[in-house]
Structure formats: C-alpha cells, structure tokens
C-alpha positions as CSV (number, residue, x, y, z in Angstrom):
1,X,0.0,0.0,0.0
2,X,1.3,3.4,-1.0
3,X,1.7,6.1,1.7
4,X,0.5,9.5,0.7
5,X,2.1,12.8,1.7
6,X,0.5,14.9,4.3
7,X,-1.5,17.9,3.0
8,X,-1.0,21.1,5.1
9,X,-3.5,23.9,4.9
10,X,-2.8,27.2,6.6
11,X,-5.6,29.4,7.7
12,X,-4.5,33.0,7.4
13,X,-7.4,34.6,9.3
14,X,-7.6,35.6,12.9
15,X,-11.3,34.6,13.2
16,X,-12.3,31.1,11.9
17,X,-15.9,31.3,10.7
18,X,-18.1,28.7,9.1
19,X,-17.3,30.1,5.7
20,X,-13.6,29.9,6.3
21,X,-14.0,26.3,7.5
22,X,-15.9,25.5,4.3
23,X,-13.0,26.9,2.3
24,X,-10.6,24.7,4.2
25,X,-12.8,21.7,3.4
26,X,-12.8,22.5,-0.3
27,X,-9.0,22.9,-0.3
28,X,-8.6,19.6,1.6
29,X,-10.8,17.8,-0.9
30,X,-8.9,19.2,-3.9
31,X,-5.4,18.6,-2.6
32,X,-3.7,15.2,-2.3
33,X,-4.8,11.9,-1.0
34,X,-3.0,11.9,2.3
35,X,-3.8,13.1,5.8
36,X,-4.6,16.7,6.3
37,X,-3.0,19.1,8.9
38,X,-4.8,22.4,9.3
39,X,-2.5,25.1,10.7
40,X,-4.5,27.6,12.8
41,X,-1.7,29.5,14.4
42,X,-3.2,32.9,13.5
43,X,-6.7,32.0,14.6
44,X,-7.6,33.5,18.0
45,X,-11.3,33.3,17.7
46,X,-13.7,30.8,16.2
47,X,-17.3,29.8,16.1
48,X,-18.9,26.5,17.1
49,X,-20.2,26.2,13.5
50,X,-16.6,26.4,12.2
51,X,-15.5,23.7,14.5
52,X,-18.5,21.6,13.6
53,X,-17.6,22.0,9.9
54,X,-14.0,20.8,10.6
55,X,-15.4,17.8,12.5
56,X,-17.7,17.0,9.5
57,X,-14.6,17.3,7.2
58,X,-12.7,14.9,9.4
59,X,-15.6,12.4,9.1
60,X,-15.6,12.8,5.3
61,X,-11.8,12.3,5.2
62,X,-11.9,9.2,7.5
63,X,-14.5,7.6,5.2
64,X,-12.0,7.9,2.3
65,X,-9.0,6.6,4.3
66,X,-7.6,10.0,5.3
67,X,-7.6,11.9,8.5
68,X,-7.4,15.5,9.8
69,X,-5.5,17.1,12.6
70,X,-5.4,20.7,13.7
71,X,-2.5,22.7,15.0
72,X,-1.8,26.0,16.7
73,X,-5.0,27.2,18.3
74,X,-4.8,30.0,20.8
75,X,-6.9,32.7,22.5
76,X,-10.6,32.3,22.6
77,X,-10.5,29.6,19.9
78,X,-8.3,27.5,22.2
79,X,-10.7,28.1,25.1
80,X,-13.8,27.1,23.0
81,X,-12.0,23.9,21.9
82,X,-11.1,23.0,25.4
83,X,-14.5,23.7,27.1
84,X,-16.3,22.0,24.3
85,X,-14.1,18.9,24.8
86,X,-13.4,18.6,21.1
87,X,-10.2,16.5,21.4
88,X,-11.8,13.2,20.5
89,X,-13.7,14.6,17.5
90,X,-11.1,17.0,16.2
91,X,-7.7,15.9,17.4
92,X,-4.6,18.0,17.5
93,X,-1.1,17.1,16.3
94,X,0.9,15.7,19.2
95,X,3.5,18.4,18.8
96,X,1.0,21.2,19.3
97,X,-1.3,19.7,22.0
98,X,-1.5,21.8,25.1
C-alpha cells in the first residue's frame, strides 16, 4: 500500500468562521490523498459552527481513508476547543497539543 504525503492547509485569518471552514474543506478535498493538517496559528477566535464543519470534514476524510489534525489554536479559539471537549472529535497534532 502506498503512503500518501500529508497535506498542510494554513488558515490566514484571525477569526475562523463557518465560511472559512468550508473553504478549508474545499481545499482539503482538492489537494492530495494523504492526511490533512490544518494550521490555525493565526486563529484566536472561532465559532462553534466552524469547529462543527471541521469535525464533519474529518468524518468525510476518514471515510476515504484519510484523517485530519489541527495545529496551533490560541486565544478564545483554544478556550472554546477546550471547554467543548473537542479533542476526541477534532484531534490536534501531538507536537501542538496543550
């Protein structure tokens, strides 16, 4: 079985909205066949709808043999991720986990 290279998508906004998450999903679908890492280092605020869209994207990727990990949350986005207990549904890369 051939291993596919990881696809990295960088979010260049400071607020991750549902629309931005949909753009990430479209980019993930169009790029590569390997696992997806979403870089969120600039994101300091997010909506629950955006996180829900990333969770749905992960489920779509898992069905096709891929996966998704997030990296670099901070600020209110990190707080929302933590209090919503998203780790099981939307895992972080080990090197970025708090």
